[in-house]
C-alpha positions in Angstrom: -12.4 -11.6 -1.5 -10.0 -12.8 0.8 -6.6 -10.7 0.4 -4.2 -12.5 -1.8 -1.9 -14.3 0.9 1.2 -14.7 -2.0 1.0 -11.0 -2.6 1.4 -10.8 1.6 4.3 -12.7 1.1 5.9 -10.7 -1.4 5.4 -7.5 0.5 6.6 -8.9 3.6 10.3 -9.7 1.8 10.1 -6.1 0.4 9.9 -4.8 3.8 12.3 -7.5 5.8 15.0 -4.9 6.0 12.7 -1.9 7.8 12.6 -1.0 11.2 9.1 -0.8 12.9 7.0 -3.1 10.5 3.7 -4.8 12.1 1.0 -6.3 10.4 -2.7 -5.7 11.0 -5.7 -7.2 9.4 -7.8 -4.0 8.1 -10.4 -4.0 5.6 -10.6 -7.3 4.5 -6.8 -7.2 4.0 -3.4 -7.2 5.5 -1.8 -3.9 6.4 1.9 -3.4 6.4 2.7 -1.0 9.2 5.7 1.3 9.8 6.1 2.6 13.3 2.1 2.5 13.2 1.8 4.4 10.3 -0.1 2.3 7.6 2.3 2.3 4.4 0.7 -0.5 1.8 -1.8 -3.3 2.0 -2.7 -6.4 0.0 -5.9 -5.6 -0.4 -9.0 -8.0 0.2 -10.6 -6.2 -3.1 -7.7 -7.5 -4.7 -4.1 -5.9 -5.9 -2.5 -3.3 -3.4 -3.4 -0.3 -1.4 -0.5 2.3 -1.0 -0.3 5.6 1.0 1.2 8.3 -0.8 1.7 11.9 0.0 -1.7 13.5 -0.7 -0.4 16.3 -2.3 1.1 14.0 -5.2 -2.0 11.9 -5.7 -3.2 13.2 -8.9 0.3 12.7 -10.3 0.2 9.0 -8.8 -3.0 8.3 -10.2 -1.3 9.0 -14.1 0.6 5.7 -13.4 -0.5 2.6 -14.5 -2.9 0.6 -13.0 -3.4 3.0 -10.4 -6.8 4.6 -9.4 -8.1 6.6 -6.4 -9.1 4.7 -3.7 -12.6 4.7 -2.6 -14.4 3.7 0.8 -18.1 4.5 1.0 -18.3 6.3 -2.0 -15.7 8.7 -0.9 -12.5 9.2 -3.0 -9.4 8.8 0.0 -6.8 11.4 -1.1 -3.4 10.3 -0.5 -4.4 6.4 -0.9 -3.9 4.7 -4.1 -5.5 1.2 -5.5 -3.2 -0.4 -7.9 -4.6 -3.3 -9.7 -3.4 -6.9 -9.7 -1.8 -6.5 -13.1 0.6 -3.5 -11.7 2.0 -5.6 -9.1 2.9 -9.0 -11.3 7.1 -8.3 -11.2 9.1 -8.0 -8.0 10.4 -4.5 -10.1 6.7 -3.5 -10.0 5.7 -4.1 -6.8 8.8 -2.9 -5.2 8.1 0.3 -7.1 4.8 0.6 -4.8 5.8 -0.5 -1.7 8.9 1.8 -1.9 6.2 5.0 -2.7 4.5 3.8 0.8 7.1 3.5 2.5 8.8 6.7 1.7 5.7 8.4 2.5 5.2 6.2 5.9 8.6 7.7 7.0 7.8 11.2 6.9 4.8 10.8 9.5 5.1 10.7 13.4 5.5 7.2 14.8 2.5 6.5 16.8 3.1 4.8 20.0 
């Protein structure tokens, strides 16, 4: 499944005022990086991937439409998958994008 191009466009609009944004095809989706650190992605499996503080992962997983991200059968701590139903409105998507941006900004820039 290809990523949702409309979702990618909506993410792009939300990140328009952020500095250091780049887009990279990754994991069958389109990842949005801030100063080289992945923040969010329109997932190739549908929905959104969001990078969060690993220390808050369990609390974030309690939110509606959120689940742990798995790769090759392993749970990826600090990564959340949000089902498409959880990013239908601008408000829903903005909340998740903001969460990913906030954590990514705590990481050192990659050159």
